[in-house]
Each structure stands twice: as structure tokens, then as C-alpha cells.
C-alpha positions in Angstrom: -9.0 17.9 -6.7 -7.0 21.0 -5.8 -4.0 21.4 -3.4 -2.3 24.3 -1.8 1.2 23.9 -0.4 3.7 25.6 1.8 7.3 26.1 0.7 9.1 22.8 -0.3 11.4 21.1 2.2 15.0 22.4 2.0 16.4 19.9 4.4 19.8 18.6 3.5 20.1 16.1 6.4 21.2 12.6 5.7 18.3 10.4 6.6 18.1 6.8 7.7 15.2 5.4 5.7 12.2 3.9 7.4 9.8 1.7 5.5 6.0 2.1 5.8 3.5 -0.2 4.2 0.2 1.0 2.9 -2.0 -2.1 2.5 -5.7 -3.0 2.3 -8.0 -5.1 0.2 -8.9 -4.2 -3.4 -10.8 -1.0 -3.8 -9.7 0.4 -0.4 -8.5 3.6 -2.0 -4.7 3.2 -1.8 -4.1 4.6 -5.3 -5.9 7.9 -4.5 -4.3 8.2 -1.1 -0.8 7.6 -2.5 -1.4 10.4 -5.1 -2.3 12.8 -2.3 0.8 11.7 -0.4 3.0 12.4 -3.4 1.6 15.9 -3.7 1.6 16.6 0.1 5.1 15.6 1.2 8.6 16.5 0.2 10.9 14.3 -1.9 12.3 12.7 1.2 9.1 10.7 1.3 9.6 8.1 -1.5 6.5 6.5 -2.8 7.1 3.1 -4.5 4.9 1.7 -7.3 2.8 -1.3 -6.7 4.7 -4.5 -7.5 1.5 -6.3 -8.7 0.7 -3.5 -11.0 4.2 -3.8 -12.5 3.9 -7.6 -12.9 0.4 -7.8 -14.3 0.5 -4.5 -16.2 3.8 -5.6 -17.8 2.2 -8.7 -19.3 2.8 -11.4 -16.7 0.0 -13.9 -17.3 -2.9 -13.7 -14.9 -4.3 -17.2 -15.1 -6.4 -19.4 -12.9 -5.0 -22.6 -11.5 -3.2 -22.9 -8.2 0.3 -23.2 -9.7 -0.2 -20.2 -12.0 -1.4 -18.1 -9.0 1.6 -19.2 -6.9 4.0 -18.3 -9.7 2.4 -14.8 -9.9 2.7 -14.3 -6.2 6.4 -15.3 -6.2 7.1 -12.9 -9.0 5.3 -10.1 -7.1 7.3 -10.9 -3.9 10.6 -10.6 -5.6 9.7 -7.4 -7.5 8.5 -5.9 -4.2 11.8 -6.7 -2.5 13.9 -5.1 -5.3 11.6 -2.0 -5.3 12.4 -1.6 -1.6 16.1 -1.8 -2.3 15.8 1.0 -4.8 13.6 3.0 -2.4 16.3 3.1 0.2 18.5 5.1 -2.1 18.5 8.9 -2.8 18.4 9.9 0.9 14.8 8.9 1.5 13.5 9.5 5.1 10.4 7.4 4.5 10.0 4.7 1.9 6.3 4.2 1.4 5.4 0.8 0.0 2.2 0.2 -2.0 1.7 -3.2 -0.2 4.5 -5.3 1.3 6.0 -8.7 0.7 3.6 -10.3 3.2 0.5 -9.2 1.2 1.0 -12.1 -1.1 -0.2 -14.5 1.6 -3.8 -13.1 1.2 -3.7 -14.3 -2.5 -1.7 -17.5 -2.0 -3.7 -20.7 -2.9 -2.4 -23.0 -0.2 -1.1 -23.1 3.4 1.0 -20.3 4.8 4.0 -22.7 5.4 4.1 -23.4 1.7 4.2 -19.7 0.9 7.3 -19.2 3.1 9.1 -22.4 2.0 8.5 -21.5 -1.6 10.2 -18.2 -1.1 12.9 -19.3 1.2 11.7 -16.6 3.7 9.9 -16.3 7.0 7.0 -14.3 8.4 9.2 -12.8 11.2 11.9 -11.8 8.7 9.4 -10.1 6.4 7.6 -8.3 9.2 10.9 -7.0 10.4 11.4 -5.2 7.0 8.8 -2.6 7.9 8.6 0.0 10.6 5.0 0.9 10.3 1.9 -0.6 8.6 -1.2 1.4 7.6 -4.2 -0.7 6.6 -7.0 0.8 4.6 -10.2 -1.2 4.9 -12.1 -2.2 1.8 -15.6 -0.6 1.6 -18.6 -2.8 1.2 -20.5 -3.0 -2.1 -23.1 -0.6 -0.8 -20.5 1.8 0.6 -18.3 2.7 -2.4 -16.6 -0.5 -3.6 -16.1 -0.6 -7.4 -14.0 -2.6 -9.8 -13.4 0.0 -12.5 -9.7 -0.7 -12.5 -9.2 -3.1 -15.5 -6.5 -4.9 -13.5 -9.0 -5.6 -10.6 -10.9 -8.8 -11.0 -12.4 -9.3 -7.5 -16.1 -9.0 -6.7 -17.1 -7.0 -3.6 -17.4 -10.3 -1.7 -14.0 -11.5 -2.8 -12.4 -8.1 -2.0 -13.9 -8.2 1.5 -12.4 -11.7 2.1 -9.0 -10.5 0.9 -9.2 -7.5 3.2 -10.0 -9.8 6.2 -7.0 -12.0 5.3 -4.7 -9.0 5.2 -6.1 -7.8 8.5 -5.2 -11.1 10.0 -1.8 -11.3 8.4 -0.6 -7.9 9.4 -2.0 -8.0 13.0 1.4 -9.6 14.0 3.2 -6.3 13.3 3.9 -4.3 16.4 3.1 -0.9 14.9 -0.1 -1.1 12.8 -2.8 1.5 12.1 -6.2 0.3 10.8 -8.1 3.0 8.9 -11.8 2.0 8.6 -14.0 3.0 5.7 -15.6 6.4 6.2 -18.7 8.2 5.1 -16.5 10.0 2.5 -13.2 9.2 1.0 -11.7 12.5 2.2 -12.2 11.5 5.8 -10.3 8.3 5.2 -7.5 10.1 3.3 -7.1 12.7 6.0 -6.6 10.0 8.6 -3.8 8.4 6.5 -2.1 11.8 6.0 -2.3 12.5 9.7 -0.6 9.2 10.5 2.1 9.8 7.9 2.8 13.3 9.2 3.6 11.8 12.6 6.1 9.4 10.9 8.2 11.8 8.9 11.1 13.7 10.5 10.2 17.1 11.8 12.3 18.8 9.2 10.3 17.3 6.4 6.8 17.8 7.7 4.5 19.6 5.2 1.1 21.1 5.9 -1.2 21.0 2.8 -4.8 22.1 2.5 -6.9 19.8 0.3 -10.1 20.6 -1.5 -11.7 17.4 -2.9 -14.7 17.5 -5.2 -17.7 15.4 -4.2 -17.3 13.3 -7.3 -13.7 12.2 -6.5 -13.6 8.4 -6.3 -12.1 6.2 -3.7 -9.1 5.3 -5.9 -8.3 2.0 -7.5 -5.9 -0.9 -6.9 -4.8 -3.7 -9.1 -4.4 -6.2 -6.3 
């Protein structure tokens, strides 16, 4: 993958941070898209790491059983919230979240009401944390889905089910963009970059030219 950039942003304006969620089922390509975003936009676009990757990659047990799965989702929820607190610092104009607090609902083994009561939170409160939501759809098994990421345990069928749950969960947000799977990953990535360019302040907009090899994958996600 090769990138060509214009001069970096020299804006010294004090920004009011806006949170944007990049979500989608396992294997949707979030990791690769986020890497393109890091390389394409100025430092005023702050890309946060994925909370689930921090939790599971750091050694939190990933065990079966409803109570174990609920414990994992509570841990992820709280890590996500604290990541967002840190993201609001350092004069960020856009805080780009690799999933949001609401994503845990798609993995929660139980009714939605139990999820919120367990966390002492509400759906309305958490939806209000985010200004924009971009949902990358998970490809089918015959259209690019893979589970090469060692932290990804879902089959193609399970990933598709999670993707549908996320689609339903986030449909309540007033500003949501759904990016369908494309014939090539580059088409999908360009759509996300175009959406994000419209979200950043005019003083921070960058114009990058991307050349992506045919063998570039669709990215990987741990949850």
C-alpha cells in the first residue's frame, strides 16, 4: 500500500471534539480502514484503539459461559469509556472510536435491559455520546470474510449475525452511515474516507491519493 500526501495541517485552532464511531461485524475491515485514516488525516483526527483488543490482548480471560461473557463485556464497556475521555484531550477535532460502548449489546448473552442495568447506564445516554456512526458491513464467507486474526473466534455465520445485531442496535442513532461490502476493499475504504472528510473541520481536511495492491486484505478485527 502506498500513500501520497499534501502538506500536513498547520491549524492552531482550538477544536471542540466530536466523537465518531466506526463499527461493524467481525471481519468488516475496520482495522485496515483505521490505518488508512491515520495516514490520511492530520493529528486533529484522533484514532482510538479498540477496547476489546486491549482487554483480550492484555490477557483478560475469554471464556465461554454466560457470566464470563458478561464480565468481559462490562470490562470492555468501561475501557471504552475511559479511552474516550483520553481521546477528548490534546485538541482533537475528531475522536474516532474503534467501536462504541453500545457495541457490547451485540455480544451480550441476555436481554438488553440486563445489559444496561448491569452497567448503570441507558441506551439514550450512550447514543448521545456520539455525533456520527459509520457502520461497515461484514462480508459473506464467499465475499472476503476471513478469521485470520488470532483474537477473532467467529465463523462467517456468527460474524454475519453479530453484524445484523449491530445494524439494529445503532439504527436508533440519528446520524448513521451504512457502508455495504463492495467488490473490492478499496471501494469500501474510499467510501469511509469520503464520509470522514465531510466530518472534519475545513481547516483540517486532507486530500490523499491511495494506491492499494490487489492482494491487500480487508483488515481484521478482534471483536
